[in-house]
N, C-alpha and C positions, 0 to 999 in steps of 0.2 A: 894734203894730197892732191886736192883738186889745183893748188896753184902748181905744184910740180908739174903736170899734166901741161896746164896752159903754158909755162916754160918751156918744156921739150916742142910742142908745138909751136911756138912762138919761133924758137930755135931753126927748126925743120924749116917753115916758112921763109926766113931768112937766108937760110944757108943753104939749102939744097934745091935744087935746080927741077925744074916739072920733069924732064930728060930723067933723073935721077930717081924720084918719085914712081916712074913708069917701070924704070929695070928693076928697084926693091918691090915693087907689087908682084910682077910676071915672077921675079923668082919666089916670092913667098908662097905663090899659087902653085907652081912648079913644086917646091918643097913638098907643099901639102899634099898634093897628088902622088909623089913617090912615096911619103909614108903612108897614105892611105891605102895603096897597093901593098905596099910591104905587111901591112897589116890583115889587109883581106886576104892575101897571100898565106901567109903562116896561120891563120883561121882555117884558110881550105885545107892547108896540108894537115892539120891536126884531126880536120874532122875526117878524113878521107882516111889517115891513121885508125881513127875510132870504127869507121863502115867496115874497114879491113879486118880489124881483131872481132868484131860481130859476127863478121861473115865466116872470119877462121872456126869461132865457136860454132855456128849454126851447121857447118859443115860436118863437122862431128856427129856422125849418127850415132843414137843412142843405142845403148846394149840391149838385144832383145832378151828378155826373161824368159825363160821355159815356163808352163804354168804353174808349174809347185810354186816357183820364184814368183809369179804373179801372186798367187793366192796368199803365199806368206806375206809380200809386199804390202798387199792390202790390208789385211790382218795385224800387221804390225802399224800402220799407219793409226789405224783405229782405238790400238792398244794405247798408241805415244800422242795421238793428237787429242782424242776425242772421248777416250772412256773416262779420264779424269775430271774434265770437264764437264760430261753429264753427272757423274756423280754429284760433285759441288752444284750443280743445277738444281738436282732433285732435292739437293738437303735446303739449301737457301732459296729456292724459288719465291718470288712476289709477283703475281699479274701486275701490281698494280706500277710495278719496276720496269721503265721501257731497257732498262739494261738488259734484264733477266730475261724478257718478253724477245729481244734481240738475239742473245745468245742461246732459247732454246731455237729460236728459228733457226737461227748459223748451224747450231748442231743436227738440226735435223734435215738438212737441205743437205750437208754436208755425208751425212750418214746415207741420204739416198742415193747422192751419187757413188759412195762406195759400193752401194749395192747395184747400179748401171755399170761398174768396171765388174765386179763378180760375174754379173752378165755376159760379158764381153771375153770373158776367158776361155779359150776355145781348148773342148776337151775331146773334141772330135777324132782330132789326129792320134789320141793315145790308144792302144789299145790292152784289154784283157784285167789284171789286178791292178796296176796302176791308175787305170782309168776309174776303177770304181772306188780305188782310195782317194784321189781326186773329187770326184764327184761327192762323196760322202764328206769330205772337208769344207769342200765352197758349199755343202746344206750346212755342215755346222757353224761355218762365219754367217752364214746368212741368218740361220737363227739367231744368233749371238745380236747382229746388228738389229735384226726386226723387235727384240726385245726391248733394246736400247729406244727404238722410236716408240713400240708402245710406251713407255715410261715417261719419255717427252710428251706424247699426246694426252697422257693422263694432267700435265701438269695444267693443261687450257682449264 
């Protein structure tokens, strides 16, 4: 392989003039610049398209939930995401296992987060019987979550 490059170099030195070498060098530099700009522009376009898609998704406003839907959403999240995990933790918990400790702490934090979300449900705009029912529903959900927190705290 080394001999081939030496032969090529010798051929170029003998048969190609200095002016031609300069022209070839300039041509290679210009071609490299055009390729570089093309690739950079293509990346910019794809990046801009990605940004536009993200902005379109951000421009969509979330649908506002009424207080009943908010309470049920929070309760369903508890049921679907944490109830089974907490049951599993309480059955198999080992304080020496880092994964179990992490899982207990994680569930504890998430349940506290759900309690904070329950506090944020605005029932003041409601009146009469509906307000009483939703206040009772919120209290019931809070009691369920607090009982789970007590279970988790007893594992320490």
